C-alpha positions as CSV (number, residue, x, y, z in Angstrom):
1,M,-79.8,-6.6,-88.4
2,T,-81.7,-4.4,-86.0
3,A,-82.1,-0.7,-85.2
4,K,-83.4,0.8,-81.7
5,T,-84.3,4.5,-82.2
6,D,-83.8,6.9,-79.6
7,K,-87.3,6.4,-78.8
8,G,-86.9,2.9,-77.8
9,T,-88.5,1.3,-80.9
10,V,-86.8,-1.6,-82.2
11,I,-86.8,-2.1,-86.0
12,N,-86.0,-5.3,-87.7
13,I,-83.9,-4.4,-90.9
14,G,-83.0,-7.8,-92.4
15,K,-81.4,-11.1,-92.4
16,K,-79.0,-12.9,-94.5
17,E,-78.8,-16.7,-94.3
18,Y,-75.8,-18.5,-95.7
19,W,-76.1,-22.6,-95.8
20,E,-76.1,-25.7,-97.9
21,I,-79.1,-27.0,-99.8
22,G,-79.6,-30.6,-100.3
23,L,-81.5,-31.4,-103.4
24,D,-83.1,-34.6,-104.5
25,A,-83.1,-36.1,-107.8
26,E,-85.9,-34.0,-108.6
27,G,-84.6,-30.8,-107.6
28,D,-86.5,-30.6,-104.2
29,H,-84.8,-29.5,-100.7
30,R,-83.9,-32.5,-98.7
31,L,-82.5,-32.7,-95.3
32,G,-81.8,-36.5,-95.1
33,A,-78.7,-37.8,-96.5
34,W,-80.0,-40.7,-98.3
35,Q,-82.4,-38.5,-100.2
36,I,-79.3,-36.0,-101.1
37,K,-78.3,-36.2,-104.6
38,D,-76.9,-33.0,-105.3
39,I,-75.7,-30.0,-103.0
40,I,-75.7,-26.4,-103.5
41,D,-73.1,-24.5,-101.6
42,L,-74.7,-21.4,-100.2
43,T,-72.3,-21.1,-97.2
44,L,-70.1,-18.5,-96.0
45,P,-66.4,-20.1,-95.8
46,P,-64.1,-19.5,-92.7
47,R,-62.2,-16.2,-92.9
48,K,-64.2,-14.9,-96.1
49,T,-65.9,-11.7,-95.6
50,T,-68.9,-10.6,-97.5
51,K,-70.7,-7.1,-97.7
52,E,-74.4,-7.3,-97.6
53,T,-76.6,-3.9,-97.8
54,F,-79.9,-3.6,-95.9
55,V,-82.2,-0.3,-96.6
56,T,-84.8,0.6,-94.1
57,E,-86.9,3.8,-93.1
58,L,-86.8,4.9,-89.5
59,P,-89.5,6.9,-88.0
60,A,-89.5,10.9,-89.3
61,D,-88.7,12.1,-85.9
62,T,-85.8,9.6,-85.0
63,K,-82.6,11.8,-83.9
64,S,-80.4,8.5,-82.9
65,A,-80.3,5.0,-83.7
66,E,-78.1,1.9,-82.2
67,V,-77.6,-0.3,-85.0
68,E,-76.8,-3.9,-84.2
69,V,-75.5,-6.5,-86.5
70,K,-75.0,-10.4,-85.4
71,V,-73.2,-13.0,-86.9
72,T,-74.9,-16.5,-85.5
73,Y,-73.6,-19.9,-86.4
74,F,-75.9,-22.9,-86.0
75,P,-74.0,-26.2,-85.5
76,A,-77.7,-28.2,-85.1
77,P,-81.2,-26.7,-85.4
78,G,-82.4,-24.6,-82.6
79,K,-78.6,-24.3,-81.4
80,P,-77.2,-20.8,-81.7
81,I,-73.8,-19.8,-81.4
82,E,-73.1,-15.8,-81.5
83,V,-69.8,-15.6,-83.6
84,H,-69.9,-12.0,-83.8
85,K,-71.3,-8.5,-82.9
86,V,-71.0,-5.0,-83.8
87,V,-73.1,-2.1,-82.6
88,K,-72.9,1.2,-83.8
89,K,-74.9,4.4,-82.7
90,L,-75.9,6.6,-85.7
91,N,-76.8,10.5,-85.1
92,F,-79.2,12.2,-87.5
93,E,-79.1,16.1,-88.0
94,K,-82.1,17.5,-88.8
């Protein structure tokens, strides 16, 4: 999630990742299938929605900001697929 102010400043607001964690017998994170003894499922299942809250401060002289939220799927490391994107313009009264 990012915000771009009316002055052109881009602010990274936050990021939430959903994924499976493979654990070995000692509880350490592992990637190799032969090492994984247990799975912790932290994924976002298909068609399930969730709400996340991010809080940030914008510069005091900001009159408006364009907030962009993207959902990106990584079927393989370094291979992102943008699934959904929403951009909304917010105006602030002084």
